[in-house]
Every structure is written in C-alpha cells, then in structure tokens.
C-alpha positions as CSV (number, residue, x, y, z in Angstrom):
1,M,20.5,12.9,4.5
2,A,17.1,14.3,3.6
3,I,16.0,14.8,0.1
4,Q,14.3,18.1,-0.7
5,L,11.2,17.7,-2.8
6,K,9.8,20.4,-5.0
7,G,6.4,21.1,-6.6
8,K,5.0,18.0,-8.3
9,E,7.3,15.6,-6.4
10,K,6.0,17.0,-3.1
11,K,2.4,16.6,-4.1
12,A,3.0,13.0,-5.4
13,Y,4.7,12.2,-2.1
14,K,1.8,13.5,0.0
15,E,-0.6,11.5,-2.1
16,F,1.7,8.5,-1.6
17,E,1.5,8.9,2.2
18,K,-2.3,9.3,2.1
19,Q,-2.6,6.2,0.0
20,G,-0.6,4.2,2.5
21,K,-2.8,5.3,5.4
22,K,-5.9,4.4,3.4
23,I,-4.5,0.9,2.7
24,F,-3.6,0.3,6.4
25,S,-7.1,1.4,7.6
26,Q,-9.0,-0.6,5.0
27,A,-7.0,-3.7,5.8
28,K,-7.6,-3.3,9.5
29,K,-11.4,-2.9,9.0
30,Q,-11.3,-6.2,7.1
31,G,-9.3,-8.1,9.7
32,L,-6.1,-8.2,7.7
33,I,-2.5,-7.4,8.6
34,A,-1.0,-5.1,6.0
35,I,2.7,-5.5,5.4
36,N,4.8,-3.2,3.1
37,N,8.4,-2.9,2.0
38,R,8.5,0.8,3.1
39,A,10.6,1.6,0.0
40,G,9.4,4.1,-2.5
41,L,10.0,2.4,-5.8
42,F,9.5,4.8,-8.7
43,I,7.2,3.2,-11.3
44,D,6.1,5.5,-14.2
45,G,7.6,8.5,-12.4
46,R,5.6,8.0,-9.2
47,P,6.6,6.4,-5.9
48,N,5.2,3.0,-5.2
49,R,5.4,0.3,-2.5
50,R,4.8,-3.4,-2.5
51,W,2.1,-4.7,-0.2
52,W,1.3,-8.1,1.3
53,F,-1.7,-9.0,3.4
54,A,-2.1,-11.7,6.0
55,D,-5.2,-13.0,7.8
56,K,-5.2,-11.7,11.4
57,E,-6.8,-14.8,12.9
58,N,-4.5,-17.5,11.6
59,N,-1.5,-15.3,10.3
60,L,-1.5,-16.8,6.8
61,L,-0.3,-14.8,3.9
62,I,-3.3,-14.2,1.5
63,S,-1.7,-12.1,-1.2
64,V,0.6,-12.9,-4.1
65,E,4.2,-13.7,-3.5
66,F,5.8,-10.7,-5.2
67,G,3.5,-8.2,-3.5
68,L,0.9,-5.7,-4.9
69,C,1.6,-2.2,-6.0
70,D,-0.4,0.6,-4.2
71,E,-3.2,0.7,-6.8
72,E,-3.5,-3.1,-7.0
73,A,-3.6,-3.3,-3.2
74,L,-6.5,-0.8,-3.0
75,A,-8.4,-2.7,-5.8
76,M,-8.0,-6.0,-3.9
77,L,-9.2,-4.4,-0.6
78,A,-12.2,-2.8,-2.4
79,K,-13.1,-6.2,-4.0
80,N,-12.9,-8.0,-0.6
81,E,-15.0,-5.3,1.0
82,N,-17.8,-5.9,-1.4
83,K,-18.0,-9.6,-0.6
C-alpha cells in the first residue's frame, strides 16, 4: 500500500532521501559503517531516522545507544571529518 505524497510532503521526502545518501557517503569516507532504522519518524512535522555508527576495522559501535537523528548524525560526521 503506497502513500501518495503531495507538495510540501513530497519535497520533504526528497530532502530526506538526499540526506540519507549524504550520511552514508560521509560515513564511508571516514571508514565507518552507517546503520539506520529505516523508519521515517515524524519529528516536528518532518521525517527523521535514527542512525548508529560502527568502526569498520573492529566493528565496535561508536555512537550513542539511542541513535542520532539525521541532523545530529550529519553534525557528528562533520566534526569527525575536521579532526
């Protein structure tokens, strides 16, 4: 059963998909494994996911237990990139 999106919702969903691709690519560049819950949680009227990151070499989880929202995940990756 597919949900039909209109106007603002469609634009928000496209941005949501772009953001996910960006997080995966940045994590890969930094040698991390990006894991998400694949669920679009609606927080403040926008879809959101939870993200966890693991180190690729030793497979240890390096992010917080409850997961990071999309914006938090991007901020963490940007901070790690500058180190």
